[in-house]
N, C-alpha and C positions, 0 to 999 in steps of 0.2 A: 219867733226867734228860737225858742226852746225846741219847737218841733223840728226846725231845720237842723239844729245841733244834734238832736237825737237821730235824725236820718243819717247824718254823716258818721256818727259813732257806731251805729248798729252793726255794719259789716265787720268791724274789728272785734266787737265783743261776741258776736254770734258765730264767728269762724276763726277761733284762736289757733287751730291747727294749721290753717292756711298761712296765717301770719308767722307762725313758728317755722314752717317750712321755707318761707321766703327769707327769713333771717338766716337759716341754715345754708341755703343756696348761696347767698351773698357772702357769708362767712367762708364757705369753701372756695369760691372763685377768688375772693380777695386774698385769702390765706395762701392759695396756690401761687398767685402772682407775686405777693410780697416775699414769700419764702424762696421762690425761684429767683427773684431779683437779688436777694441777699446772697444766696448760695452760689449762683452763677456769676455774680459780680465779684465776690471775694475768691471763689474757686479754691477752697481748701481741699485736702484729700477726701475723696468720697462725698464731696459737697452735693452731688446729684441725689443723694439719699434724703436730704433735708426736705424738699418738697414732697417726696413720697411719704415720709413720716408725718409731715404736716397734714397732708391730704387724708391719711388714715385717721389721724386724731380728729379732724374736722368732720369725718363721716360718722362719728359716734353720736348716739341720740342726745347725749348731754355733754356739757363742758366738764372736763375733769376737775375735781377739787384740787386746789393748789397743793395740798398735802400729797395727793396721789401723783401729781406731776413731778414733784420733788422726789418722791419715793421711786418713781420710774427711773429718774436719772441716776440716783444713788445705786439702785440695784443693778442697773445696766453697767455703770462705771466699775463697780466691784466685780461683776461677772466678766467684763472684758479683760480686766487686769488679771483675774484668775485664769482665764482662758489662755492668755499669753504666757503666764508664769507656770501653769500646770499642764496644759494640753500640748503646747508647742514642744516642750522637752521630750514628750513621749513619742514624737515623730520618729525618733531613732529606733523605736520598737513598734513597727506598724501594727502588729496584732494587738498589742496592749492599747495602742492609741485608738484603733477602730472599736474595740470592745468598750472602752471608756466613753468614746463619742456616742456609740449606740445607746449606752445606759443613760447618759445625760439627755439625749434626744427623747428617749422613751419617757423619762420623768417629766420633761417639758410638755410632751403631747398629753401625758396623763393629767397634769394640772390644767391644761387648756380644756380637756374634756370635762373637767370638774367645774368649769365656769370662770377660770382665771382670765384676766383681760388679754385678748388675743394679740393686741399690739405689743404689750410687754413681752409676751411669750415669743413672738416672732423676732423681736429685737435680741432676746437672749439666744435664740437659735442661730441668728446671723453671727453673733459673737462666737458661738461654739463652732460654727462651720468656717467662717471667713478668716478669722484670726489664724487658726492652724493652717488653713490653705495658703495664706500669705507666708506663714512660717516655713512652708516647704521651699520657698525661695530664699528667704533670709529673715533673721530676727528683726532687722531694720524695717523690712516691709510689714512684718507682723505688728510692730509698734506703730507704724504709719497707719495701718488699718484700724488698730485699736483707738488711737487718738481721733481719727476721722469719724468713726462711728459714734464716739461719745460726743464730739462737738456737733455733729449733724443732728443727733437726738436733742441736745440742749437747745439748739436754735429752733428745731421743729416744735418743741414744747413751748418755747417762748412765743412763737408765731401763733400757736393755738390760743394762748391767753390774750394776746394782742388783738387778734381778730374777734374773739369773743367779746372783748371790751368795746370794740368799734361797732359790732353788729350784735347787740344783746338780744335775748329772747324777749318778745313782747310781754309786758305784764298784763294779765287778764283779771277780770273781776273774780272775787272769791266765789267758789261754788261751780265754776266752769270745769269741764273735764280735765283741762290741763292743770288748773290750779289745784284741783282735788286729787290729781295724780291717778285718775281713773283710766286714762288712755295709755295702754302699754305701747302703742305705736309712737306716741310723743315722747314718752319717758325712756323707752327701751328696757323697762323692767318687767318682770313677770313672764318673760318668754322662755326663760331657761328652766327646764324641769330638772330637779336634782337627779343625778345618775348614781347608780350603785358602783362600788369599786370594780365589780366584774365588768360592767358595761364600759366604764372609763378605761380599764385595761385593754378591752377589746378594741375600742376606738384608737387608743394610743398605739397598739400593736399594728393596726391596719395602716396608720400614717407612717409608722417607722418602716414597715416593709416596703413602702413606696419610696421614701426619701433616702433610706440608708444606702442602697446600692449606688445611687447617683452620688451621694456624698463620699462614699468610699472610693469610687472611681476618680472623682476630682482630687481627693487627697493623694491617692497612690500615684497618679500620673501628673500631679502638680499643674492642673489646668487652670491656672490663675487668670489667663487671658479670657477664659469663658465664664468668669465669675458671675456675670449677669444672669446666665441660665440657672445657676444654682440658687441665686437670690429669688428668682421667680418661682422655681419649683418649691422652695422652702415656704414662700408665702402661701402657695396653693395647698401644700400638704397639710396645713392646719384645718382644712375643710374637707374631710373625707367624703361628705355627701355629694361633692361636685361630680364624682364618678358613679354615684349610685344610680342615677337615671340618665339615659342617653340624651334626653332633651336638655337637661341642665349642663351636661358636658359639652354639647354643641353650643349652647349659649355662652359658656365660659370661653370657648375657643373664639367664638365670634366677637365677644366683648374685648378680648385682648387683641384680636386682629384690628378691630376698630381703633383701639388705643394706639396700636403700632402705626396704622395708616395716618392717624392724626399727627403723630410725631414726625412722620416722613413729610406730611403736608406742611407742617410748621417749618420744618427745615427748608423745604423748597421755597416757601414764601420769604424766609429770611435770606436766602440766596438772592432773591430779587430785590428785597428791601432790607439790607443789612443794618437794622436799627435795634438796639437793645430795648428801647421803649416800645417799638412795634412788637417785639417778642413778648414782652410782658402783657401787652394788650391781647395778643392771641391766646396766651395762657388764661387770662381773665375770662375771655369769651368762651374758651373751651370749658372752663370751670363752671360757668353759668349753664352751659348746655348739659354737661354731665351731672351737675347738681340737680337740675330739673328732673332727671331720671332717678338719681340715687335717692332723693328725698320724696319720692312719689310711691304709689302702690304698684307701679309697673314691675313686671318680673325682671326686666332688664336692669333695674336699679341696682340690685345687690351685685350683679356681675360687673357693672361698670366701675365699681370700686376697684376691681383688679385692672380695669382698663386705664385708670389714672396712673396706677403703678407702671404700666407698660410705657405710657407716654414719657415719663421722666427717666426710666431705666434706659430707654433707647436714646432719647434726646440729650439727657444730662451730660454724659461724658463728652459728647461732641461739642456742646456749648462751652463747657469748661476747658476744653482742650486736652482732656485725658485720653481721648480716642480720636482717630482720624475721621474725616467726614466722607461724604459720597458713598462709595460701595460699602464701607465699614458700617454705615447706618443700616443698610439692608441686611448685612451679616448679623448685626445685633437683633434686628427684627426676626430673622430666621432662628437665632438661638433661643429667643424668648418664646416664639411660637412652638419650637421644638420641645421646650420645657413644659409648656402648657399641654400640648398633645400627649407627652409622656405621662404627666400626672393624671390626666383624664383617662387615658387608656389603662394605666396601671390600676387606678381605683376601680375602673369598670371591670377589668379582668379579675381583680381580687374579690369584687362583689359577686361575680358569677361562680367563682371557685368555692366561696365560703357560704353561699346562700343556703339557708336551712340548717347551718351548723354554727351559727354565731350568736352572741348575746347582744351585740350592739344593734340599735335600730336601723 
């Protein structure tokens, strides 16, 4: 009897990393479906960003401490309000506005290069860029975007903790690699090497050179209807190494193309089977497939994190009714792929122009 019990328990205790990855995969899939169901069911302003935020949080190696989650929301809320109250009024003075925007973006890229949480940084960047962009149309629209971003983030953080409670990490015996914290792969710690201020400045400047011309163009020409392209470019600009190697750049383009095709495929299936429950099932299955890659050692895993973003950026506004369907779906795919190609080529060109004369690795 005891021999049989030992046989059953052995796989769990000898392979804790596999059990941890399994929990992460199901957390991601369930969290994507749950957040998509709430966001697209209630359809508040910018609701489609909620599953994007949820998915980003659920791809972290560890569940965020509650204090960190609350801190995220407080910092984001304050920054959104400040962006509306301080940046939007400077739109009357384009030169001042662009200089101030560039300075804030540089500081955000700088803290990201120093090891700040990338999800918090990207949310702050979206506030700096999207709120004033909406303000080029009207103060009302800027307020609408501000409230939508704050609420979308609050729901995304809540989904993060709910799914973590439903699919907790497996407890393992003391002394195992996970329990002892010896596996950086499982914990996500120990992989960030401290960088000098010079290197952080070089990395921040590289990202700023890529994103600032695009952001300035959107602001000057009030390209609010193409906001999705700016969102995607902002997400990718945080990772300057994407354009360092041609293979990585091609992989990023492919991963986002896969995400876009998944979004188009889901839409076509929903045309044939117009059921909200069916939609959530598709999101769940897609989350299982993507999670299997993201939480593995496969090179495609990290890139598919961006692919999840593409799925919801394309499909979200169509499901919530914020954008027309059909041809508009393909237009959004084109905009996102254009942003991806721009970022990859811009980083690649910058890498070749500065090779041998830069501090950053």
